[in-house]
Every structure is written in C-alpha cells, then in structure tokens.
C-alpha positions in Angstrom: -0.1 30.8 -4.8 1.8 28.4 -2.5 0.6 25.0 -1.7 -1.2 24.1 1.6 0.4 21.2 3.3 -2.4 19.1 5.2 -1.8 18.5 9.1 -0.3 15.3 9.7 -3.1 12.5 10.1 -3.2 11.0 13.5 -1.7 7.8 13.1 1.9 6.8 13.5 4.6 7.6 11.6 5.2 3.8 11.0 1.4 3.5 9.8 1.5 6.2 7.5 5.1 5.5 5.8 3.4 1.7 5.1 0.1 3.2 3.7 2.0 5.6 1.5 4.0 3.0 -0.1 0.9 1.3 -0.9 -0.2 4.1 -2.2 2.3 5.1 -4.1 1.9 1.5 -5.8 -1.5 1.8 -6.4 -0.4 5.5 -8.4 2.2 3.8 -10.5 0.2 3.2 -13.6 -0.5 7.4 -13.1 -4.3 6.3 -12.3 -5.9 6.0 -8.9 -9.7 5.2 -9.3 -12.0 6.8 -6.8 -13.1 3.7 -5.6 -9.7 2.9 -4.7 -9.5 5.6 -2.8 -12.9 4.9 -0.8 -11.6 1.2 -0.5 -8.0 2.3 1.0 -9.6 4.7 3.4 -12.0 2.3 4.6 -9.1 -0.5 4.8 -6.5 1.7 6.7 -9.1 3.4 9.0 -10.5 0.1 10.1 -7.2 -0.9 10.5 -6.0 2.2 12.7 -9.4 3.2 14.6 -11.4 0.7 16.3 -14.9 3.1 16.7 -17.1 4.0 13.7 -16.7 7.3 14.7 -13.2 7.6 15.0 -13.1 5.8 11.3 -14.6 8.4 9.8 -12.7 11.2 11.2 -9.8 9.0 10.0 -11.3 8.5 6.6 -10.8 12.6 6.3 -7.5 12.7 7.7 -6.3 10.3 5.2 -8.1 11.0 2.2 -5.6 14.0 1.3 -2.3 12.1 2.0 -4.2 8.8 -0.4 -4.4 11.8 -3.3 -0.4 12.8 -2.9 1.6 10.7 -5.3 4.3 10.5 -3.1 7.5 8.9 -4.8 8.8 5.7 -3.7 12.0 7.2 -3.2 10.5 9.4 -0.6 9.0 7.2 1.6 10.7 3.6 1.5 13.8 5.3 3.5 11.4 5.8 6.8 11.1 2.0 7.2 13.0 0.6 9.8 13.1 -3.0 9.7 13.4 -5.6 7.5 10.3 -7.1 8.8 8.5 -3.8 7.1 10.5 -4.1 4.2 9.2 -7.6 3.5 5.6 -6.3 4.5 6.0 -3.9 2.3 7.0 -5.7 -0.9 4.0 -8.1 -0.2 1.7 -5.5 -0.4 3.1 -3.7 -3.3 2.9 -7.1 -5.1 -0.5 -7.9 -4.4 -1.9 -4.0 -5.3 -0.3 -4.3 -8.7 -1.5 -7.9 -9.4 -4.7 -7.0 -8.7 -5.1 -4.1 -11.1 -6.0 -4.9 -14.5 -9.0 -2.9 -15.4 -10.1 -5.3 -18.6 -9.8 -8.9 -19.5 -7.4 -8.0 -22.2 -5.2 -6.1 -20.3 -1.9 -7.4 -18.5 -2.3 -8.1 -14.7 0.5 -6.2 -14.2 1.3 -3.1 -16.8 4.3 -2.1 -18.0 4.1 1.3 -15.6 3.4 -1.3 -12.3 5.9 -3.7 -13.6 8.6 -0.5 -13.4 7.5 0.8 -10.3 7.7 -3.1 -8.6 11.2 -3.2 -10.0 12.3 0.3 -8.2 10.2 -1.0 -4.8 12.7 -4.0 -4.8 15.5 -2.5 -5.9 15.2 0.2 -2.9 13.9 -2.4 -0.5 17.4 -4.0 -1.1 16.0 -7.9 -0.3 17.8 -10.7 -1.9 15.9 -12.8 -5.1 15.0 -15.5 -2.6 13.2 -13.3 -0.4 11.7 -11.3 -3.1 10.3 -14.6 -4.6 9.0 -16.0 -1.4 6.9 -12.9 -0.4 5.7 -12.4 -4.4 4.7 -16.2 -3.9 3.1 -16.0 -0.7 1.2 -13.0 -2.4 0.1 -14.9 -5.4 -1.1 -18.0 -2.9 -3.0 -15.4 -0.6 -4.9 -13.9 -3.6 -5.7 -17.0 -5.3 -7.9 -18.0 -1.7 -8.9 -14.5 -0.9 -10.0 -11.7 -2.4 -7.0 -8.9 -2.4 -8.5 -6.3 0.2 -9.5 -9.0 2.4 -6.0 -10.5 2.1 -4.5 -6.7 2.9 -6.6 -6.1 5.6 -5.6 -9.2 7.4 -1.9 -8.7 7.1 -2.3 -5.3 8.0 -3.7 -6.3 11.3 -1.0 -9.0 11.9 2.0 -6.7 11.2 0.3 -3.8 13.3 -0.5 -6.5 16.0 3.1 -7.8 15.9 4.6 -4.3 16.4 
C-alpha cells in the first residue's frame, strides 16, 4: 500500500513552511490534541484567507498538513530570511511554553525543550537574539493569550512580506 500525499494547500510556500515549523513544535511532545489542531486551523485559515467560505475550504486543505509530523530539519532550511528565522523561533517558544496540561507539569517538558534546542541550532541565531526573542514571547504571553499573540504576530509578519 502506497501512502497518498495530499495536494499542496493553496497558500504560499513561505506560509506553509512557517505553519509546518509551528506544528512541529506543537508535535514535539508526541501529542497533538484535536483542540490544538482545531485552534491552529482556525487561526491559520483566518490569517491566510479573508472570507469565511475560503477559510472553511482552507481549513480542510491545511488539516492534512498539520497532522503530518514533519521534522524540523526538513522545514527550517526552507526559511529564506533572518526575519523568518527570528519569527519562527519566537512562535516556537510561544507554542511550547503554553502547553502544560496539568498544574503539576512543567511549563516546557523535556521533549519540548529538546525540540526547541534543535530549532535554535537549526536556525543558527546568536545567543543575544535568542534571549531577546524569548523575552518578547514571555512578555506577550503575560499580557495576551498565546493564540491571540501568535495571530497578531503572524498578521504583522505577513503584512511586511
């Protein structure tokens, strides 16, 4: 039996690369809950499409791509600019630092910490930049919900590009 690859979604390769990296960070602990999938689909489709009908169609296209656990090593090389690398690190940090499922669980579990360190290494960012981006992510999380913060940053990022 051969694996059937879904057709590419109708978003830009740049948007797909960013979405895959964020999804990889969400997958890093080996668990991608249906609620996380629904939330990412809602946010990304709202970011990439304007009208509700197009958003619904895009959610169907993107679902298959979110369900694929694509290694960071495959997605990160597709980033083209320093701005994209910084953006992805910040979003990745926001994703993993929001995922504690119980009060007793560490905010960032060991699998997420390992994936984050792989991401840092793959992005080849200097230590000062990493610290600045982590501080920005922490500051945003203390004032906004992670999803609202992530959505605002994604909109700003794509408006610039």
